[in-house]
C-alpha positions as CSV (number, residue, x, y, z in Angstrom):
1,M,-23.5,-158.6,29.4
2,K,-24.8,-156.6,32.2
3,I,-26.0,-157.8,35.5
4,E,-28.6,-155.7,37.2
5,T,-27.9,-155.5,41.2
6,A,-30.3,-154.3,43.6
7,P,-29.6,-150.9,45.1
8,E,-28.5,-151.5,48.4
9,Y,-29.7,-148.6,51.1
10,S,-26.7,-148.0,54.0
11,L,-28.4,-147.6,57.5
12,Q,-25.7,-144.6,58.3
13,T,-27.3,-142.3,55.7
14,Y,-30.8,-142.6,57.6
15,G,-29.9,-141.5,61.1
16,T,-28.3,-143.2,64.1
17,V,-26.6,-146.0,64.3
18,D,-25.2,-148.1,67.4
19,P,-23.6,-151.6,66.6
20,T,-23.6,-151.6,70.5
21,G,-26.9,-151.6,70.8
22,T,-26.9,-149.1,73.7
23,A,-28.6,-146.0,71.3
24,D,-31.5,-146.4,69.5
25,S,-30.9,-147.5,65.9
26,T,-34.6,-147.4,64.6
27,A,-34.9,-144.8,63.2
28,A,-32.1,-145.6,60.8
29,I,-33.7,-148.6,59.9
30,L,-36.9,-147.9,59.6
31,G,-35.5,-145.1,57.0
32,A,-33.7,-147.0,55.0
33,L,-36.8,-149.6,54.5
34,A,-38.8,-146.5,53.5
35,A,-36.5,-145.5,51.1
36,A,-36.1,-149.3,49.5
37,A,-40.1,-149.3,49.5
38,A,-40.5,-146.0,47.6
39,N,-37.9,-147.0,44.9
40,P,-39.4,-149.1,41.6
41,S,-36.9,-151.3,41.8
42,G,-36.5,-152.2,45.6
43,G,-33.1,-152.2,47.1
44,V,-31.5,-154.1,49.7
45,V,-31.1,-152.8,53.4
46,D,-27.9,-153.5,55.2
47,L,-27.8,-154.2,58.1
48,G,-23.9,-155.2,58.8
49,P,-22.9,-156.5,62.0
50,G,-23.6,-155.5,65.6
51,L,-26.6,-155.6,68.1
52,F,-29.5,-152.9,67.4
53,K,-31.6,-151.5,70.2
54,I,-35.0,-151.9,68.5
55,T,-38.2,-149.4,69.6
56,E,-40.9,-149.5,67.2
57,P,-42.3,-152.1,64.7
58,L,-40.4,-152.3,62.1
59,V,-42.7,-153.1,59.0
60,V,-42.3,-154.5,55.3
61,N,-45.1,-154.8,52.9
62,S,-43.8,-153.3,49.6
63,P,-42.3,-155.7,46.9
64,L,-38.3,-156.0,46.2
65,V,-37.5,-154.7,49.4
66,S,-35.2,-157.0,51.1
67,L,-33.7,-156.6,54.8
68,C,-30.2,-158.6,55.6
69,G,-27.4,-158.8,58.8
70,A,-24.1,-160.4,58.6
71,G,-25.0,-163.6,60.3
72,R,-27.3,-165.0,62.0
73,G,-24.9,-164.7,65.0
74,A,-22.9,-162.1,64.1
75,T,-26.5,-159.2,63.6
76,T,-28.7,-159.2,66.5
77,L,-31.9,-157.0,66.9
78,V,-32.3,-156.5,70.3
79,P,-36.1,-155.3,71.2
80,T,-36.8,-153.7,74.0
81,S,-40.2,-153.8,76.0
82,A,-41.7,-150.5,73.9
83,L,-42.5,-153.8,71.8
84,D,-44.4,-155.7,74.6
85,S,-47.5,-157.8,72.7
86,E,-46.3,-156.8,69.5
87,A,-44.4,-157.8,66.5
88,V,-40.7,-156.9,66.1
89,L,-40.2,-157.4,62.5
90,T,-43.9,-157.6,59.7
91,V,-43.5,-159.0,56.4
92,Q,-47.3,-159.0,55.3
93,M,-47.9,-158.4,51.7
94,S,-51.3,-159.5,49.6
95,P,-49.5,-161.2,46.7
96,F,-51.8,-161.5,44.2
97,G,-53.5,-158.2,44.7
98,S,-51.3,-155.5,43.0
99,G,-49.4,-157.6,40.6
100,D,-45.8,-157.8,43.0
101,W,-46.6,-162.1,42.7
102,L,-43.0,-163.4,43.5
103,T,-41.1,-160.4,44.2
104,S,-41.0,-160.5,47.7
105,G,-37.5,-159.9,49.0
106,T,-35.1,-161.5,51.2
107,F,-35.2,-161.1,54.8
108,A,-31.7,-163.0,56.1
109,G,-29.1,-162.9,58.1
110,F,-30.1,-162.1,61.3
111,T,-31.0,-162.9,64.8
112,I,-34.0,-161.3,66.5
113,D,-33.7,-161.3,70.6
114,G,-36.7,-160.9,72.6
115,S,-35.2,-161.1,76.1
116,A,-36.5,-157.8,77.5
117,T,-40.0,-158.3,75.9
118,T,-43.1,-159.9,77.1
119,S,-45.6,-161.7,75.0
120,A,-43.8,-160.2,71.9
121,V,-43.5,-162.4,68.7
122,G,-39.9,-161.6,66.7
123,F,-40.7,-161.8,62.9
124,Q,-44.4,-162.2,61.8
125,Y,-44.4,-163.4,58.0
126,G,-46.9,-163.9,55.4
127,D,-49.3,-163.4,52.5
128,V,-45.8,-163.8,50.8
129,V,-45.3,-165.9,47.9
130,G,-41.3,-166.8,46.4
131,G,-39.9,-165.1,49.1
132,R,-36.4,-165.9,51.2
133,V,-36.3,-166.0,54.6
134,D,-32.9,-167.4,57.2
135,V,-33.4,-165.6,60.2
136,G,-33.1,-166.6,64.2
137,A,-35.1,-166.3,67.1
138,Q,-34.8,-166.6,70.4
139,N,-35.9,-165.3,74.2
140,F,-39.5,-164.9,73.2
141,R,-41.3,-165.8,76.5
142,G,-43.9,-164.2,79.6
143,G,-46.7,-166.2,78.4
144,S,-47.8,-166.0,74.7
145,G,-44.2,-165.4,73.3
146,V,-43.5,-166.2,70.0
147,G,-40.3,-166.6,68.2
148,V,-41.2,-166.8,64.3
149,H,-45.1,-166.7,63.1
150,L,-46.4,-167.7,59.8
151,V,-49.6,-166.2,59.5
152,N,-52.6,-165.9,56.2
153,K,-54.1,-162.7,57.3
154,T,-55.4,-162.1,53.5
155,N,-53.9,-164.0,50.6
156,W,-52.0,-167.6,50.8
157,T,-48.1,-167.6,51.5
158,E,-47.2,-170.3,48.9
159,E,-43.1,-171.2,47.1
160,N,-41.3,-169.9,50.0
161,F,-38.0,-170.5,51.2
162,I,-37.4,-170.9,54.9
163,R,-35.2,-171.4,57.3
164,I,-35.8,-170.8,61.3
165,F,-33.3,-171.1,64.1
166,A,-35.7,-170.8,66.8
167,Q,-35.0,-171.3,70.4
168,L,-36.7,-170.6,74.5
169,C,-39.7,-169.2,72.9
170,D,-43.0,-169.5,74.5
171,V,-43.8,-171.2,70.8
172,N,-40.7,-170.9,68.5
173,V,-42.6,-171.4,65.5
174,K,-46.2,-170.5,65.1
175,I,-48.3,-171.3,61.7
176,E,-51.6,-169.6,61.7
177,N,-54.1,-168.7,59.7
178,T,-56.4,-165.8,60.6
179,G,-58.2,-165.2,57.1
180,A,-60.3,-166.7,54.5
181,Y,-56.7,-168.7,52.7
182,N,-55.3,-171.2,54.7
183,S,-52.7,-172.9,52.1
184,F,-49.1,-172.7,52.8
185,G,-48.4,-174.9,50.3
186,Y,-45.2,-175.8,47.9
187,N,-42.4,-174.2,50.5
188,D,-39.2,-175.4,51.4
189,I,-39.2,-175.2,55.4
190,D,-36.5,-175.7,57.2
191,I,-36.7,-175.5,61.3
192,F,-34.2,-176.1,64.2
193,S,-36.3,-176.0,67.2
194,R,-34.5,-176.0,71.0
195,V,-37.7,-176.4,73.4
196,G,-36.8,-175.6,77.2
197,G,-32.9,-175.6,77.2
198,G,-33.4,-177.3,80.6
199,L,-34.4,-173.6,81.5
200,Y,-37.9,-173.5,81.3
201,N,-41.0,-175.9,80.7
202,G,-44.1,-175.9,78.8
203,Q,-42.3,-174.5,75.7
204,V,-43.6,-175.5,72.1
205,G,-41.5,-176.0,69.2
206,V,-43.6,-175.9,65.9
207,Q,-48.0,-174.7,66.6
208,I,-50.0,-175.6,63.6
209,V,-53.3,-173.6,64.2
210,N,-56.9,-172.6,63.0
211,T,-56.4,-175.4,59.7
212,A,-53.1,-173.8,58.9
213,Y,-52.6,-176.2,55.3
214,L,-49.2,-177.3,54.7
215,Y,-48.7,-179.0,51.4
216,N,-46.9,-180.2,48.3
217,G,-43.9,-179.2,49.8
218,R,-40.5,-179.9,52.2
219,F,-40.8,-179.6,55.9
220,R,-38.1,-180.5,58.3
221,L,-38.3,-180.0,61.6
222,T,-34.8,-180.6,63.6
223,G,-33.6,-179.8,67.1
224,N,-34.1,-181.4,70.8
225,M,-36.6,-181.0,73.9
226,T,-36.1,-180.2,77.3
227,G,-38.2,-178.9,80.6
228,T,-41.2,-179.9,81.8
229,D,-44.9,-180.5,80.0
230,A,-42.9,-179.5,76.5
231,V,-44.3,-180.1,73.1
232,M,-41.9,-180.5,70.2
233,L,-45.1,-180.5,67.3
234,Q,-48.4,-179.5,68.4
235,S,-51.3,-178.9,66.0
236,V,-54.3,-177.4,67.4
237,V,-55.9,-178.1,63.5
238,S,-59.5,-179.5,63.6
239,G,-60.2,-182.1,60.7
240,E,-57.7,-183.9,58.4
241,T,-59.3,-182.2,55.2
242,Y,-58.6,-178.8,55.7
243,G,-55.2,-178.6,58.0
244,G,-51.9,-180.7,58.6
245,L,-49.5,-181.5,56.9
246,Q,-50.4,-183.1,53.1
247,G,-48.4,-184.3,50.4
248,E,-45.2,-182.9,52.0
249,V,-41.5,-184.4,51.7
250,L,-41.4,-184.5,55.7
251,D,-38.0,-185.0,58.1
252,I,-38.8,-185.0,61.8
253,A,-35.9,-185.8,64.1
254,F,-35.5,-184.6,67.3
255,E,-33.9,-185.4,70.9
256,V,-35.9,-185.6,73.8
257,N,-34.7,-185.6,76.9
258,A,-35.5,-189.0,78.9
259,A,-35.0,-187.4,82.5
260,D,-37.6,-184.7,82.0
261,S,-41.1,-185.4,82.7
262,G,-44.2,-184.6,80.7
263,L,-42.9,-184.4,77.2
264,T,-45.0,-184.8,74.2
265,P,-43.1,-185.3,70.9
266,I,-45.9,-185.0,68.6
267,Q,-49.4,-183.6,70.5
268,T,-52.7,-182.8,68.2
269,T,-56.0,-181.5,69.8
270,D,-57.9,-184.0,67.3
271,Y,-56.7,-185.1,63.8
272,F,-53.7,-184.6,62.4
273,L,-52.7,-186.6,59.4
274,F,-49.3,-186.9,57.9
275,S,-49.7,-187.4,54.0
276,G,-46.9,-187.7,51.6
277,H,-43.5,-189.8,52.3
278,G,-41.0,-189.4,54.9
279,R,-39.2,-190.3,58.6
280,V,-40.4,-189.0,62.1
281,D,-37.9,-190.1,64.5
282,T,-37.9,-188.6,68.0
283,A,-36.3,-191.6,69.7
284,L,-32.8,-190.4,70.4
285,G,-32.3,-190.3,74.2
286,A,-36.1,-190.3,74.8
287,D,-37.2,-193.3,77.0
288,S,-40.7,-195.5,76.0
289,A,-42.9,-193.7,78.2
290,D,-41.9,-190.0,77.4
291,S,-41.4,-190.5,73.5
292,S,-45.2,-190.8,72.5
293,I,-47.1,-189.5,69.7
294,A,-50.3,-187.4,69.9
295,S,-50.7,-188.3,73.3
296,P,-53.6,-188.6,74.4
297,E,-55.4,-187.7,71.2
298,T,-55.3,-189.1,67.2
299,C,-52.1,-189.3,64.7
300,K,-52.7,-190.6,61.5
301,F,-50.2,-191.4,58.9
302,D,-50.9,-192.1,55.1
303,G,-47.9,-192.8,52.3
304,F,-44.8,-194.4,52.9
305,W,-43.5,-194.3,56.4
306,N,-40.7,-195.0,58.9
307,V,-41.5,-193.7,62.1
308,A,-39.2,-194.4,65.1
309,G,-40.0,-194.1,68.5
310,A,-43.4,-193.0,68.4
311,S,-44.3,-195.5,70.8
312,P,-43.4,-198.4,73.8
313,G,-41.4,-201.1,71.5
314,S,-40.3,-200.8,68.1
315,G,-42.2,-197.9,67.5
316,I,-45.3,-197.8,64.3
317,Y,-44.5,-198.3,60.8
318,Q,-47.3,-197.6,58.3
319,T,-47.1,-198.0,54.7
320,F,-50.7,-196.4,53.1
321,G,-52.3,-196.3,56.2
322,E,-51.1,-200.5,57.1
323,V,-50.0,-200.5,60.4
324,F,-47.1,-202.6,60.6
325,E,-45.8,-203.1,64.5
326,P,-46.7,-206.8,65.7
327,G,-49.1,-206.9,68.5
328,L,-50.2,-203.7,68.2
329,P,-54.4,-203.8,69.1
330,T,-56.5,-202.8,66.7
331,S,-59.6,-201.5,69.4
332,D,-59.3,-199.8,72.6
333,P,-57.8,-201.8,75.2
334,G,-58.8,-200.0,77.8
335,V,-55.2,-199.0,79.4
336,A,-53.7,-195.6,80.0
337,G,-51.4,-194.9,77.7
338,Q,-51.3,-197.8,75.2
339,H,-51.7,-197.2,71.4
340,Y,-53.9,-198.9,69.3
341,S,-54.7,-199.0,65.9
342,V,-58.2,-198.6,63.6
343,A,-58.7,-198.5,59.7
344,G,-54.8,-196.7,59.9
345,V,-55.2,-194.3,62.7
346,V,-53.4,-194.7,65.7
347,H,-54.8,-193.9,68.8
348,V,-53.7,-193.7,72.5
349,S,-55.9,-195.5,75.0
350,A,-57.3,-192.7,77.7
351,G,-57.6,-196.3,80.2
């Protein structure tokens, strides 16, 4: 039996390649990606190990095209300031409009380092069905820097296998809907997020915005957070029906540095629904004053949940919307920062 394999494209065939990061390797990478896109069978662009200087955006919008390195620690794309406020690598398709459903490529084995950029995006990925991602992104700062941006522009992003290691960005991972489709359903998403690192303040681990709707899949978030005014999971979603994490299998657990102030593990602007079953644990290394959930807004858990370290005392435990924390008030106590529950919704009193 003959096993068909995807064609491979070596960078050296298409231009100058400098794995030390001194000379510009952009033209070679763009040339290899264009050759793979022109082939009906697609193909794999092999980056190999090294540092690769990037001075122009890399864009993939064709099916069956993959970009792979030798590993997150072995292959690094290094964009210059020419990519300030731009996305370094964009994989954006319209999966149901051109018959290329479930023919997305693989993007894996490399890290994108934005140290030389200002307010850039490392990896933008969306409108894709059935793709595979395993990448790192780091040091995208400057006010609006984003490590990985999962975004729906013209369609939906579903049935993907996504692994992300992101650290020290203004926002490590941003999940957003900017078009008519808010679905991020049926994905398997695993994120390690390092926030602050003892070096920076006000960073966000994962931000879910503009009615982005993750459902009937798996979402895992681990990591640690340090620095003043940091947030690990931030929702800027209005309304529980059309945004949030619903029907997901969730595992959210990370360490909060007790020595820092103003840390908020989970923060919502309106009404954030965890629906399905799983675990939320922010207790490791945290003192109760800095490990509040959703302060000072609201957060609802529906389904089978074990929520530990989420509030002062023994934490919040809810099953089918019923709160199992002894002594939790059922109306606003009028004491700033104190938790209370009304109809299964956990609130933080504004005082």
